[in-house]
VEXTIDREN-468602 format. One record per residue (C-alpha): x, z negated, y negated; residue number from 1; residue in one letter. Coordinates in pm, 1 decimal, decimal comma. Layout:
- east:up:north:seq:type
- X:Z:Y:NUM:A
...
This chain:
- east:up:north:seq:type
- 1378,2:-3964,8:5829,8:1:X
- 1480,1:-3656,3:5597,4:2:X
- 1182,6:-3420,4:5507,1:3:X
- 1192,7:-3076,5:5628,3:4:X
- 980,8:-2824,3:5426,7:5:X
- 899,4:-2528,2:5644,2:6:X
- 787,4:-2176,9:5511,9:7:X
- 412,5:-2304,4:5472,5:8:X
- 511,6:-2620,6:5271,6:9:X
- 751,5:-2411,2:5046,0:10:X
- 471,6:-2177,9:4961,7:11:X
- 241,9:-2488,2:4909,8:12:X
- 477,5:-2648,1:4673,2:13:X
- 571,0:-2347,9:4446,1:14:X
- 368,4:-2010,3:4404,4:15:X
- 571,8:-1692,0:4318,3:16:X
- 437,2:-1704,8:3968,5:17:X
- 547,3:-2076,4:3928,8:18:X
- 888,9:-1960,9:4077,8:19:X
- 943,2:-1714,1:3807,8:20:X
- 858,2:-1990,5:3541,3:21:X
- 1084,7:-2235,0:3705,8:22:X
- 1373,2:-1972,8:3709,6:23:X
- 1325,1:-1896,7:3343,0:24:X
- 1294,4:-2236,9:3243,0:25:X
- 1634,3:-2324,3:3433,4:26:X
- 1805,6:-2024,8:3272,9:27:X
- 1677,4:-2124,0:2923,9:28:X
- 1800,1:-2465,6:2968,5:29:X
- 2139,2:-2339,4:3024,6:30:X
- 2178,8:-2323,2:3400,2:31:X
- 2451,0:-2055,7:3440,2:32:X
- 2472,7:-1904,5:3795,9:33:X
- 2815,8:-1764,0:3733,9:34:X
- 2954,5:-2117,8:3693,1:35:X
- 2828,6:-2223,1:4026,5:36:X
- 3086,2:-2302,8:4340,8:37:X
- 3220,2:-1982,0:4512,8:38:X
- 3035,4:-1875,4:4823,5:39:X
- 3204,1:-1833,0:5148,0:40:X
- 3158,2:-1570,0:5420,3:41:X
- 3275,0:-1612,4:5768,5:42:X
- 3296,7:-1333,9:6020,7:43:X
- 3128,0:-1416,4:6366,6:44:X
- 3138,0:-1219,3:6687,1:45:X
- 2786,5:-1115,8:6645,0:46:X
- 2745,8:-1119,8:6253,5:47:X
- 2820,5:-1324,3:5964,1:48:X
- 2800,0:-1670,3:5855,4:49:X
- 2742,5:-1743,4:5480,2:50:X
- 2792,1:-2085,5:5299,8:51:X
- 2637,5:-2101,4:4971,2:52:X
- 2682,7:-2412,5:4756,8:53:X
- 2556,2:-2495,7:4443,8:54:X
- 2496,4:-2788,5:4195,9:55:X
- 2251,3:-2845,8:3895,2:56:X
- 2098,3:-3089,1:3728,7:57:X
- 2049,3:-3406,5:3958,5:58:X
- 2099,1:-3212,0:4282,4:59:X
- 2388,4:-3051,9:4513,3:60:X
- 2284,8:-2830,4:4771,0:61:X
- 2396,0:-2591,7:5035,1:62:X
- 2227,8:-2279,9:5211,3:63:X
- 2381,2:-2172,3:5560,1:64:X
- 2276,8:-1841,0:5624,0:65:X
- 2364,6:-1621,6:5924,0:66:X
- 2326,1:-1229,5:5919,0:67:X
- 2289,9:-1091,3:6260,6:68:X
- 2272,9:-693,7:6228,2:69:X
- 2173,8:-702,4:6626,8:70:X
- 1880,6:-895,3:6582,3:71:X
- 1657,5:-628,0:6496,9:72:X
- 1659,7:-480,5:6818,4:73:X
- 1569,4:-796,6:6986,3:74:X
- 1258,4:-829,6:6733,1:75:X
- 1430,3:-1116,2:6540,1:76:X
- 1502,7:-1147,6:6170,3:77:X
- 1817,5:-1020,5:6054,4:78:X
- 1881,1:-1297,2:5833,8:79:X
- 1818,5:-1667,0:5904,9:80:X
- 1903,1:-1980,2:5679,1:81:X
- 1848,8:-2338,0:5636,9:82:X
- 1898,0:-2536,4:5326,6:83:X
- 2016,6:-2873,1:5272,8:84:X
- 1941,0:-3079,9:4950,5:85:X
- 2137,2:-3375,0:4841,8:86:X
- 2089,8:-3625,6:4526,0:87:X
- 2403,2:-3522,5:4327,6:88:X
- 2501,0:-3879,4:4234,9:89:X
- 2481,1:-4047,6:4567,4:90:X
- 2530,5:-3731,2:4791,5:91:X
- 2254,7:-3853,9:5025,9:92:X
- 2068,0:-3578,3:5184,5:93:X
- 1700,4:-3570,3:5009,1:94:X
- 1543,3:-3284,0:5212,7:95:X
- 1589,3:-2979,6:5463,4:96:X
- 1416,4:-2654,2:5382,2:97:X
- 1354,7:-2346,2:5536,5:98:X
- 1632,8:-2112,0:5373,9:99:X
- 1478,4:-1788,9:5442,6:100:X
- 1164,1:-1871,5:5310,4:101:X
- 1335,5:-2044,7:4999,1:102:X
- 1513,9:-1685,6:4947,7:103:X
- 1232,3:-1505,8:4977,6:104:X
- 1064,8:-1705,8:4703,3:105:X
- 1383,3:-1747,1:4494,6:106:X
- 1524,1:-1376,9:4488,0:107:X
- 1208,0:-1195,9:4359,1:108:X
- 1162,0:-1468,1:4101,5:109:X
- 1495,4:-1402,4:3955,4:110:X
- 1422,4:-1030,4:3968,3:111:X
- 1113,0:-1069,5:3790,8:112:X
- 1233,5:-1342,0:3538,4:113:X
- 1556,8:-1113,8:3447,6:114:X
- 1299,1:-787,0:3399,6:115:X
- 1029,7:-1018,6:3224,9:116:X
- 1067,5:-871,9:2867,5:117:X
- 1070,2:-508,0:2988,3:118:X
- 783,5:-592,6:3253,1:119:X
- 567,2:-725,5:2983,1:120:X
- 568,8:-421,9:2775,1:121:X
- 475,4:-170,3:3051,6:122:X
- 105,0:-230,3:3091,0:123:X
- -15,7:-176,8:3443,8:124:X
- 240,2:-150,6:3657,6:125:X
- 294,0:141,4:3927,3:126:X
- 539,7:-11,0:4148,3:127:X
- 748,2:125,9:4457,4:128:X
- 919,9:-112,1:4665,4:129:X
- 1225,7:-11,9:4900,9:130:X
- 1244,4:-227,2:5167,1:131:X
- 961,9:-347,6:5413,5:132:X
- 1124,9:-680,3:5504,4:133:X
- 1077,1:-1019,3:5359,7:134:X
- 1254,3:-957,0:5036,2:135:X
- 1063,3:-631,3:4973,7:136:X
- 733,8:-814,9:5053,4:137:X
- 833,9:-1100,1:4838,6:138:X
- 911,5:-879,3:4528,4:139:X
- 571,8:-702,9:4569,5:140:X
- 384,5:-1040,7:4592,2:141:X
- 560,8:-1202,0:4293,1:142:X
- 505,5:-888,1:4085,7:143:X
- 146,5:-886,9:4178,3:144:X
- 111,8:-1259,3:4115,9:145:X
- 224,4:-1210,5:3751,3:146:X
- 129,1:-877,9:3656,6:147:X
- -179,8:-599,3:3641,4:148:X
- -56,7:-391,0:3924,1:149:X
- -245,0:-49,9:3911,6:150:X
- -46,3:70,3:4231,1:151:X
- 207,5:-94,5:4468,8:152:X
- 378,9:80,5:4763,2:153:X
- 616,7:-112,4:4978,9:154:X
- 797,8:124,8:5215,9:155:X
- 1103,4:137,3:5427,6:156:X
- 1392,2:321,4:5318,0:157:X
- 1308,8:588,4:5585,4:158:X
- 933,6:590,7:5553,9:159:X
- 692,7:807,8:5404,1:160:X
- 675,7:721,5:5029,1:161:X
- 484,0:806,2:4730,1:162:X
- 587,3:1025,2:4449,8:163:X
- 847,0:822,5:4243,8:164:X
- 773,0:1018,3:3915,7:165:X
- 433,3:804,8:3903,2:166:X
- 635,9:474,7:3938,2:167:X
- 724,5:264,4:3616,5:168:X
- 883,6:-1,6:3837,5:169:X
- 1115,8:61,9:4138,0:170:X
- 1266,1:-227,8:4328,0:171:X
- 1535,5:-158,8:4596,5:172:X
- 1544,0:-474,5:4832,1:173:X
- 1710,2:-284,1:5114,9:174:X
- 2023,7:-342,6:5304,3:175:X
- 2052,9:32,9:5310,8:176:X
- 2419,7:148,2:5264,2:177:X
- 2309,1:511,3:5157,8:178:X
- 2106,0:573,3:4850,6:179:X
- 1709,0:545,9:4926,2:180:X
- 1630,1:784,6:4669,6:181:X
- 1772,4:1058,2:4456,8:182:X
- 1756,0:1028,5:4068,6:183:X
- 1624,7:1361,7:4034,2:184:X
- 1292,0:1223,5:4203,6:185:X
- 1254,2:1008,5:3884,3:186:X
- 1046,8:1064,6:3582,1:187:X
- 1251,3:1265,2:3318,7:188:X
């Protein structure tokens, strides 16, 4: 039986802070995300199916994700995903994972790992995160796990928000096709 790691198991296995360290270590050891296998997008009648394969170290894997814009009206998540992990040599399945939870952990870890040198110099963070969905909350949780955060606001792109001039970190984790703020709102 192939083990299945649901969202709770993923959270128990790797904290947001540990995920930042893991991403940082992988990149420093030579992992080149741009050298990965190309992703494929398939149009469906009610959205899109994404096929995201990858291989690194002793593993290969594929995330199958769906994007269903109509799900919000149904009270369902817009994005759903599963991840299948294989042994790279034998190509035997090793595990199935909740792909949405994995992405909610990985994407903010990549953001924080990439911004780490700048974030380390800022002192207490004053953060505004645009996007009140899983990615927005994941970014807020990861920043709070790694840094002293003086203020943290997670807002929807249309919601009431704090003054952006006070922020020293602004994360946009939204699918909005329109700008969520005007640059004139930023500190000069």
